[in-house]
C-alpha positions as CSV (number, residue, x, y, z in Angstrom):
1,M,-0.1,-0.1,-0.3
2,W,2.7,1.9,0.6
3,L,5.0,1.5,-2.0
4,A,1.7,1.9,-4.4
5,P,1.6,5.9,-4.5
6,G,5.6,5.8,-5.6
7,L,5.2,3.7,-8.4
8,V,2.3,4.9,-9.8
9,T,3.3,7.9,-10.4
10,F,6.5,7.1,-11.8
11,A,4.5,4.5,-14.5
12,V,2.5,7.3,-14.9
13,L,4.9,10.3,-15.8
14,R,6.8,7.4,-17.8
15,I,4.1,6.9,-20.4
16,P,5.4,9.2,-23.0
17,A,8.6,7.4,-23.0
18,F,7.2,4.7,-25.4
19,L,6.0,7.1,-27.6
20,E,9.5,9.1,-28.1
21,P,10.8,8.6,-31.7
22,H,14.4,7.7,-32.2
23,W,16.4,11.1,-31.3
24,Y,19.1,10.8,-28.9
25,T,22.3,10.6,-30.3
26,D,24.3,8.0,-27.9
27,E,21.1,5.6,-27.9
28,A,21.8,6.1,-31.9
29,G,25.4,4.7,-31.7
30,Y,24.6,2.0,-28.7
31,V,22.5,0.5,-31.2
32,S,24.8,0.4,-34.2
33,V,27.1,-1.2,-32.6
34,A,25.0,-3.4,-30.9
35,T,23.4,-4.3,-34.4
36,S,27.5,-4.6,-35.4
37,L,28.4,-7.3,-32.6
38,L,25.1,-8.8,-33.9
39,R,27.2,-9.5,-37.3
40,G,30.4,-10.8,-36.0
41,K,32.0,-7.8,-34.4
42,V,34.5,-7.8,-31.8
43,L,34.3,-5.0,-29.1
44,Y,37.3,-2.4,-29.1
45,L,38.6,-4.4,-32.0
46,Q,36.7,-3.7,-35.0
47,I,33.9,-1.3,-33.7
48,W,34.3,0.6,-30.9
49,N,32.6,2.6,-27.9
50,N,33.7,3.9,-24.6
51,K,31.2,2.4,-22.7
52,P,32.0,-1.1,-20.7
53,P,30.7,-4.4,-22.4
54,L,27.8,-5.3,-19.9
55,H,25.8,-1.9,-21.0
56,L,26.8,-2.4,-24.8
57,W,26.0,-6.3,-24.5
58,T,22.2,-5.4,-22.7
59,I,21.5,-3.1,-25.7
60,T,22.4,-5.9,-28.3
61,G,20.1,-8.5,-26.3
62,V,17.1,-5.8,-26.7
63,V,17.7,-4.9,-30.5
64,G,18.5,-8.7,-31.3
65,L,14.9,-9.6,-29.7
66,F,12.9,-6.7,-31.2
67,G,15.2,-4.3,-33.1
68,P,16.1,-0.7,-32.9
69,R,12.5,-0.4,-31.5
70,E,12.7,3.1,-29.1
71,A,9.7,1.7,-26.7
72,A,11.9,-2.1,-26.1
73,L,14.6,0.3,-25.3
74,H,12.6,2.5,-23.0
75,G,10.6,-0.7,-21.7
76,L,14.6,-1.6,-20.3
77,T,14.7,1.6,-18.7
78,F,11.4,1.1,-17.0
79,I,12.2,-1.6,-15.4
80,S,15.2,-0.2,-14.1
81,G,13.6,2.8,-12.8
82,A,10.7,0.3,-11.3
83,L,13.6,-1.4,-9.8
84,T,15.2,1.5,-8.0
85,V,11.7,2.9,-6.6
86,G,11.3,-0.5,-4.8
87,A,15.0,-0.4,-3.1
88,V,14.3,2.8,-2.3
89,Y,11.2,1.9,-0.4
90,W,12.8,-1.5,0.9
91,A,15.4,0.2,2.4
92,A,13.7,3.8,3.3
93,L,10.4,1.2,5.1
94,R,13.1,-0.7,7.1
95,L,15.6,2.4,8.4
96,F,12.4,5.4,8.8
97,G,9.3,3.8,8.5
98,A,6.1,3.3,6.1
99,R,5.4,6.9,5.7
100,R,8.6,8.3,5.0
101,A,9.5,5.8,2.9
102,A,6.3,5.9,1.1
103,V,7.5,9.5,0.5
104,A,10.9,8.5,-0.4
105,A,9.6,6.3,-3.0
106,C,7.4,9.2,-4.1
107,A,10.2,11.1,-5.0
108,A,12.3,8.6,-6.8
109,G,9.4,7.6,-8.7
110,L,9.0,11.8,-9.6
111,V,12.5,12.8,-9.9
112,L,13.1,9.3,-12.1
113,G,9.5,9.6,-13.9
114,L,10.1,12.8,-15.1
115,P,12.5,13.3,-18.3
116,I,14.8,15.8,-16.4
117,L,17.2,13.4,-16.0
118,D,17.1,12.0,-19.4
119,A,16.3,8.4,-17.2
120,E,14.1,7.2,-19.8
121,L,16.8,7.1,-22.3
122,A,19.0,3.3,-22.5
123,L,22.2,5.2,-21.2
124,P,24.7,3.3,-19.0
125,E,23.4,5.4,-16.1
126,S,19.5,5.0,-16.3
127,L,20.4,0.8,-16.4
128,L,23.3,0.9,-13.3
129,I,20.8,2.6,-10.8
130,A,19.0,-0.7,-10.6
131,P,22.1,-2.5,-8.8
132,V,23.7,0.2,-7.1
133,S,20.2,1.1,-5.1
134,W,20.1,-2.5,-4.5
135,A,23.3,-2.3,-3.2
136,G,22.8,1.0,-1.3
137,A,20.0,-0.6,0.0
138,I,21.0,-3.8,1.3
139,L,24.3,-2.4,2.8
140,L,22.0,0.3,4.7
141,V,20.0,-2.2,6.4
142,Q,22.8,-4.4,7.3
143,L,24.4,-1.8,9.1
144,H,21.2,-0.8,11.3
145,R,20.7,-4.1,11.4
146,A,24.3,-5.8,12.2
147,R,25.5,-6.8,15.2
148,P,29.4,-8.4,15.5
149,S,29.7,-11.7,15.9
150,S,31.9,-14.6,14.5
151,R,29.2,-16.8,13.1
152,A,26.7,-14.0,11.4
153,P,26.6,-15.1,7.7
154,M,28.9,-12.9,5.0
155,R,26.6,-13.7,2.1
156,W,24.8,-9.6,2.3
157,P,28.7,-8.7,1.5
158,I,28.8,-10.7,-0.8
159,V,25.9,-9.6,-2.2
160,V,26.5,-5.9,-2.0
161,G,30.2,-6.3,-4.2
162,L,28.3,-8.6,-7.0
163,L,25.5,-5.9,-7.5
164,L,28.0,-3.2,-7.7
165,A,30.7,-5.1,-9.8
166,I,27.3,-5.7,-12.5
167,G,27.2,-1.8,-11.7
168,V,30.4,-0.6,-12.9
169,A,30.1,-3.3,-15.7
170,Y,27.7,-0.7,-17.1
171,Q,29.7,2.4,-15.8
172,Q,32.9,3.0,-14.6
173,T,31.9,5.8,-12.9
174,V,30.6,3.1,-10.2
175,V,34.3,2.8,-8.9
176,A,32.9,5.9,-6.8
177,E,30.1,4.3,-5.2
178,S,32.0,1.2,-4.7
179,C,34.4,3.3,-2.9
180,A,32.1,4.9,-0.8
181,F,30.9,1.1,0.6
182,G,33.6,-0.4,0.9
183,L,34.9,3.1,3.7
184,A,30.9,2.2,5.1
185,I,31.8,-1.3,5.5
186,A,35.3,-0.4,7.2
187,L,34.5,2.1,9.4
188,S,30.9,0.7,11.0
189,T,31.3,-1.0,14.1
190,H,29.1,-3.3,13.0
191,T,31.5,-5.4,10.8
192,R,34.5,-7.1,10.7
193,V,37.3,-7.0,8.3
194,R,36.0,-10.4,6.9
195,D,32.9,-8.4,6.1
196,L,34.9,-5.6,4.0
197,A,37.5,-8.6,2.3
198,A,34.0,-10.6,0.9
199,Y,32.8,-7.2,-0.3
200,L,35.6,-6.8,-2.2
201,A,36.5,-10.3,-3.2
202,A,32.7,-9.7,-4.8
203,L,33.5,-7.1,-6.5
204,I,37.1,-7.3,-7.6
205,I,36.8,-10.9,-8.9
206,P,33.7,-10.1,-11.6
207,T,34.9,-7.2,-13.0
208,A,38.1,-8.9,-13.3
209,A,37.0,-11.6,-15.0
210,W,35.5,-9.6,-17.9
211,V,38.4,-6.6,-18.2
212,G,40.5,-10.3,-18.7
213,V,38.4,-11.6,-21.4
214,T,37.7,-8.2,-23.1
215,V,41.8,-7.5,-23.1
216,A,42.2,-11.0,-24.2
217,Q,39.8,-10.1,-27.4
218,A,40.7,-6.5,-28.3
219,G,44.3,-6.1,-26.9
220,G,44.8,-4.1,-23.7
221,A,45.9,-0.8,-25.3
222,K,42.4,-0.6,-27.3
223,V,40.6,-1.3,-23.9
224,A,42.6,1.0,-21.6
225,F,42.1,3.9,-24.0
226,A,37.8,2.9,-24.4
227,L,37.5,2.6,-20.5
228,V,40.4,4.9,-19.4
229,G,42.2,6.8,-21.8
230,F,39.2,8.5,-23.6
231,Y,38.0,10.2,-20.8
232,I,41.2,12.2,-19.7
233,P,41.3,14.9,-22.5
234,F,37.0,14.2,-22.4
235,T,36.7,15.6,-18.7
236,T,39.9,18.2,-19.2
237,S,38.9,19.8,-21.9
238,V,35.5,21.1,-19.7
239,F,38.3,22.2,-16.8
240,P,38.7,25.8,-16.4
241,G,41.3,27.9,-18.8
242,S,43.3,28.7,-15.8
243,K,45.9,26.6,-13.9
244,S,44.1,28.6,-10.9
245,G,40.7,27.5,-11.9
246,V,41.4,24.1,-12.3
247,A,43.9,23.8,-8.8
248,L,40.5,25.5,-7.2
249,H,38.2,23.0,-8.9
250,L,40.5,20.2,-7.7
251,A,41.1,21.2,-4.4
252,A,37.0,21.4,-4.1
253,S,36.5,18.3,-5.6
254,L,39.1,17.1,-2.5
255,G,37.7,19.3,0.3
256,A,34.4,17.9,-0.4
257,L,35.3,14.0,-0.6
258,T,37.9,15.0,2.6
259,L,34.6,16.5,4.6
260,L,32.2,13.4,3.7
261,V,35.1,10.9,4.8
262,L,35.6,12.8,7.9
263,G,31.5,13.2,8.7
264,A,31.4,9.6,8.3
265,Y,34.2,8.6,10.9
266,L,33.2,11.1,13.4
267,C,29.3,9.7,12.8
268,R,29.9,6.1,12.5
269,R,28.8,5.2,15.9
270,Q,25.3,6.5,15.7
271,A,22.7,4.4,15.9
272,K,21.1,4.6,12.3
273,P,23.6,4.6,9.3
274,T,22.5,8.1,7.5
275,W,26.3,8.8,7.5
276,A,26.8,5.6,5.4
277,L,24.1,7.7,3.1
278,M,25.4,11.0,3.4
279,L,28.5,9.0,2.2
280,W,27.1,7.6,-1.1
281,L,24.9,10.5,-1.9
282,G,28.3,12.6,-1.7
283,A,30.4,9.9,-3.9
284,A,26.9,9.9,-6.8
285,L,27.5,13.8,-6.3
286,L,31.2,14.0,-6.8
287,V,30.9,12.3,-10.4
288,P,28.6,14.8,-11.8
289,A,30.4,17.5,-9.4
290,F,34.4,16.6,-11.0
291,A,33.2,15.7,-14.3
292,R,31.7,19.4,-15.1
293,Q,30.1,17.5,-18.1
294,P,26.6,19.8,-19.1
295,Y,24.5,16.3,-19.3
296,A,21.8,15.2,-17.1
297,H,21.9,12.0,-16.7
298,Y,25.2,12.3,-14.8
299,L,22.6,12.7,-11.8
300,T,20.5,9.9,-12.0
301,Q,23.3,8.2,-9.8
302,T,22.1,10.6,-7.4
303,A,17.9,9.6,-7.9
304,A,18.2,6.8,-4.6
305,P,20.3,8.2,-2.3
306,A,19.3,12.0,-2.1
307,A,15.0,10.2,-1.8
308,L,16.3,8.1,1.3
309,A,18.2,11.2,2.5
310,L,14.9,13.2,2.2
311,A,13.0,10.2,4.1
312,A,15.9,10.6,7.0
313,L,14.9,14.5,7.6
314,P,13.5,15.8,10.0
315,L,16.9,15.7,12.3
316,P,17.0,14.2,15.4
317,R,15.1,14.3,18.5
318,R,15.4,18.1,19.8
319,E,17.4,16.4,23.0
320,R,20.0,14.9,20.5
321,I,20.4,18.7,18.7
322,R,23.0,20.0,20.4
323,S,25.2,16.1,20.5
324,L,25.1,15.8,17.0
325,Q,24.9,18.9,15.2
326,L,29.1,19.7,15.2
327,R,29.3,15.5,14.3
328,W,26.8,15.8,11.4
329,L,28.5,19.7,9.9
330,P,31.6,18.2,8.2
331,Q,29.0,15.7,5.8
332,V,26.4,18.0,5.6
333,A,29.4,20.8,4.3
334,G,30.9,18.1,1.7
335,V,27.6,17.4,0.3
336,C,26.5,20.6,0.1
337,I,29.9,21.8,-1.8
338,A,29.1,18.4,-4.3
339,A,26.3,19.6,-5.0
340,V,27.0,22.9,-6.0
341,M,30.0,21.6,-8.0
342,A,27.3,19.1,-9.6
343,T,25.1,22.0,-10.7
344,V,27.1,21.9,-13.9
345,A,25.1,18.7,-15.0
346,G,21.8,20.7,-15.3
347,L,18.4,19.6,-16.4
348,D,16.8,18.5,-19.2
349,W,13.4,19.9,-20.4
350,I,13.5,22.3,-17.7
351,P,14.2,26.0,-19.0
352,P,16.6,27.6,-19.6
353,A,18.8,24.7,-19.6
354,A,16.8,22.2,-21.9
355,G,16.6,25.3,-24.9
356,S,12.9,24.9,-26.8
357,R,12.2,21.5,-25.1
358,T,10.0,21.9,-22.4
359,L,7.9,19.7,-19.8
360,G,4.8,21.1,-21.3
361,L,6.1,20.4,-24.7
362,Y,6.8,16.8,-23.5
363,Y,3.4,16.1,-21.4
364,G,1.2,18.6,-23.8
365,G,2.5,17.5,-27.2
366,A,2.4,13.7,-26.1
367,V,-1.5,14.3,-25.4
368,A,-2.3,16.5,-28.1
369,G,-0.9,13.7,-30.6
370,V,-3.2,10.4,-29.3
371,F,-6.1,12.8,-29.9
372,D,-4.6,14.7,-33.3
373,S,-2.5,12.5,-35.1
374,E,-0.7,15.6,-37.2
375,R,0.4,17.0,-34.0
376,W,2.9,13.9,-33.8
377,L,5.5,16.3,-36.0
378,D,5.5,18.7,-33.8
379,W,6.2,16.6,-30.6
380,D,8.6,14.9,-32.9
381,N,10.4,17.8,-33.4
382,G,10.6,19.3,-30.0
383,F,13.1,16.6,-29.6
384,D,15.5,17.1,-32.0
385,Y,15.4,18.7,-36.1
386,R,16.7,15.4,-37.6
387,V,14.1,13.5,-36.1
388,R,12.0,13.6,-39.5
389,A,15.0,14.0,-41.9
390,D,16.1,10.2,-40.4
391,E,12.8,9.0,-41.5
392,A,12.7,10.3,-44.6
393,V,16.1,9.1,-45.6
394,A,15.9,5.6,-44.5
395,A,12.2,5.7,-46.9
396,W,14.0,6.8,-49.3
397,L,17.3,4.2,-49.1
398,R,14.1,1.4,-49.1
399,H,12.1,2.6,-51.7
400,N,15.7,2.7,-53.5
401,Q,16.5,-0.4,-52.3
402,L,20.0,0.3,-50.9
403,T,19.5,-0.8,-47.9
404,G,22.3,-3.1,-46.5
405,R,25.0,-1.3,-49.1
406,S,28.2,-0.2,-47.6
407,T,27.1,3.3,-46.4
408,V,29.5,6.4,-44.3
409,V,26.7,8.7,-42.8
410,W,29.2,11.8,-42.0
411,S,27.2,12.7,-38.8
412,S,27.3,13.2,-35.4
413,D,23.5,11.2,-35.2
414,T,23.5,7.7,-36.4
415,W,20.1,6.6,-35.9
416,L,20.3,6.1,-39.7
417,Y,22.5,3.2,-39.5
418,A,20.1,1.3,-37.9
419,L,17.0,2.3,-39.5
420,A,18.0,2.1,-43.2
421,D,19.6,-1.4,-41.9
422,L,23.4,0.2,-43.2
423,P,26.3,-1.6,-41.6
424,V,29.0,0.4,-39.8
425,S,32.1,0.4,-41.9
426,M,33.6,3.1,-40.0
427,P,35.7,2.5,-36.4
428,T,33.0,3.8,-34.4
429,P,29.6,5.1,-35.7
430,P,29.4,9.2,-35.2
431,I,31.7,10.9,-36.5
432,Y,33.6,12.9,-33.9
433,N,34.5,9.9,-32.4
434,D,36.1,8.6,-35.8
435,E,38.1,12.3,-35.2
436,V,39.5,11.3,-32.2
437,L,40.2,7.8,-33.2
438,L,41.8,8.4,-36.4
439,G,42.8,11.9,-36.4
440,Q,41.9,15.4,-37.3
441,H,41.8,17.0,-40.5
442,G,42.3,14.3,-42.8
443,P,43.0,10.9,-41.4
444,V,39.0,10.0,-41.7
445,A,38.2,11.6,-45.0
446,E,41.4,9.4,-46.1
447,Y,39.8,6.1,-44.0
448,V,36.5,6.7,-46.0
449,D,38.1,7.2,-49.2
450,G,39.9,4.1,-48.9
451,L,36.5,2.3,-48.1
452,R,34.5,3.9,-51.8
453,P,31.5,3.5,-50.0
454,D,28.2,3.0,-51.7
455,L,26.5,6.2,-50.0
456,L,28.0,8.5,-48.4
457,I,25.1,10.3,-46.4
458,V,26.3,14.0,-44.9
459,S,24.6,16.8,-42.6
460,D,24.8,19.9,-43.2
461,S,26.4,20.8,-39.9
462,D,29.3,18.2,-39.7
463,R,30.1,18.6,-43.2
464,R,31.1,22.2,-41.9
465,A,32.4,21.0,-38.8
466,F,34.7,18.5,-40.2
467,S,35.2,20.2,-43.7
468,E,37.6,17.3,-45.2
469,V,34.7,15.2,-46.5
470,N,34.4,17.9,-49.2
471,R,37.3,16.5,-51.2
472,L,35.1,13.7,-51.6
473,L,32.2,15.5,-52.4
474,D,33.9,17.5,-55.3
475,G,34.9,14.8,-57.5
476,A,33.1,12.8,-59.9
477,L,33.0,9.4,-57.5
478,Y,30.0,11.2,-55.7
479,A,26.5,12.1,-57.2
480,R,23.8,13.9,-55.0
481,A,20.9,11.9,-55.3
482,F,18.5,13.1,-52.0
483,I,18.1,15.9,-49.8
484,S,15.9,15.9,-46.7
485,G,17.7,18.7,-44.5
486,P,19.8,18.4,-43.4
487,Y,20.5,15.5,-44.8
488,T,22.5,14.9,-48.2
489,V,22.5,11.2,-49.5
490,W,25.4,10.6,-52.1
491,V,25.6,7.7,-53.9
492,R,28.8,6.4,-56.0
493,D,29.3,6.1,-59.6
494,G,27.3,3.6,-61.1
495,V,25.3,2.0,-58.1
496,L,22.1,4.5,-58.9
497,A,22.0,6.7,-61.0
498,P,21.9,10.2,-59.6
499,T,18.2,13.0,-59.6
500,P,19.2,16.8,-59.8
């Protein structure tokens, strides 16, 4: 009964997600990689992406069963979000009581149901929140219940470790939560060294296993670059421009971390493991805080601990406030610093961060489209101006029996690979990552020239951004065959008679 409001809130808010068009570019990259994996290519060696294998193979499973349907991808994240709401309720019920558990579940359902964190999209953060949230829920409940005993079973540290190992296999950033949970087990007065050892073994052994298998298939250098090396310039590119600014950013991150750890140490003997919850919340916030990337989905991992922190309010009983407030001050300060720094991630569908996309358009447009089918065009264009162009180009390719032909999509948006059943001949689907892998200002065009694909589908904006493609289009080898702004389809001589 108390869980129902949270799940209903989540489910109702997620209904439009099953109607969304193909629009998010990262999803397009994952689906294109999944199609290549189904065709026998080796991850990181013959087809490249910067996400861990479990995420890409999960998308591959969905694509293999249902095809590149957006509703199927969002059905996957719906299950993950519902499991996360359940984890929040389960932990809050045992720690704070039924009414606060209902509040926490509603808060989690609201945040994950709305599109403001893009949690409906098939992104790593949208999938890892289920195992990580359940790991955190189990940890908090066990730290609250546990008592030191030589005969106590070690099952729960193993379960927590295995769940976090699943999270790491979805996204490398779960290392932050893994360290926070390990520190909580080490600091708690209700655990023993063997609990920490069991947790670490359950976390490290599966992780080492999949890393070892992946390295054996693709090579250590390629795997290291995909999972670690790629993110170094990606992160430093958004650091402050001055040395003093970088130093301040690093000092603020380190200061928040220090305060979180110090506060956990000071509060470790408290009856309820709220200090461990604050440690979890702080670790989840430090990921977007340190990364400084303007992507709302970086905040998805904070939904569960933030909802549980809401359930932990108000403060302890009045007679305990004086003795507790100084001990809690470091952790509260650490969380606040991390939260302020994490605001750079922003929110989607809420102006001004979302631009033209608003919650009114998201929900109102979906309702209008249900009653008037002609309104779907406006709704689709509200997501991305390329949605209808993708559909038009894919329809033209199917009409001219060009699906399956060798193609290079010179664009940051690569949904055409999946929508028109086009093989990915490039090292990676989005052209901007090919520029990273092969080099800028020439090597990518040389690679394409060597492939001699039957089709070149070029986006206007990416033709300007990566103008090296012009030398392939200015000759007699390719002719303009079809235009649906912003795309132009160029066909190699002899494949199809060009039209003016």
